[in-house]
C-alpha positions, 0 to 999 in steps of 0.5 A: 171493881176496886171494892172487889180488889179490896175484898181479895185482900181482906176476905178472899173466900167471900169475895170469890163466892160473890164474884162467881156469878159475874165470871166471864173470860172478858172480865178476866182479860180486863183484870190481867191487862190492868195488872200488866199495864201497871207493871208495864208503866213501872218498867217504862219508867225504869227504862226512861231513867236508865236511858236518861242516865246512859245519855249522859255518858260521852259517845253513847248519847244518841245511841242510848236515846234511840235504844231508850225510845224503842225500849220504852215502847217495846218493853211495856207492850211486850210485857202486856202481851206476854202477861195476857198470853201467859195467863191464858196458857197457864189457866188452860193447863190448870183447867185441864188438870182440874178436868182430869180430877172431875172439875165441873167449872168452865175455863172462863169461870176459872180464868176470871176468878184467878184474874181477880188476884192479879191487880191486888198482888201487883199493887200491894207489891209496888206499894211495899216496894215504894214504902221500903225505898222511902224509908231507906232514905232515913239512916239506920232506923229507916232501913230497920223499919222498912225491913220489918214492914216488908216482912209483915206485908210479905207474910200477910200477902203470901197467905191472903193470896194463897187463900184467894187462889184456893177459894178461886179453884174451889168456887170454879170447880166445886172442889175440896181443898185436897182437889185444889192441891192435886189440881195445882200439882198436876198443873205444875206437871203439865206446865213443866212438860209443855216447857220441856217440849218447847225447849226441845223443839227450840233446841232442835230448831237451833241445832238444825239451823246451825247444821244447815249453816255448817253445810253451806260453809264452803270449807266444809262442803268440799272437805271430803274432796281434799 
């Protein structure tokens, strides 16, 4: 598994082609969960630090401690659940886009291949952040070196992960590059439409709830009788 993640960062096309035979949705879920757990651990550590600092403020000690314990547990769990559900939905949208263009791959194949990008992306981002923070301790020169390294890593990772994404869609559906681009565009459109529909449904629900609450208000119920 580690060799595969390293392969994504060094030879994405070859790695995706080799991993196609191992593709299954369970393996994809494992990759996404590992990546989201790493993010959740970082979030938990940050919440713990915030809680520790807040508890030192007079009058907020007990409240901060109670809220901190809840946040340290709830936030990481929420991150993992959100990442898993989000990854499944986004892959479904892009899989639907690929099917519109005649893609022949299964959802499980696409999901697994794209999930291979998750852990390397998270790990390299965290490593870059840690390096930047450590170098920032060194006055002046450390900040300059840190910025140069951050730009170097960002430039490299942006291209290598894009290559991995293109290779994943190509391998999953037998596409050419143009079809990958069209799949991405259509996938974005589908995602946007779904978000707009959900937003309208939420807004309508809130509006209905507020309207119902207003009707139950005695000051408005008998306004027409006065």
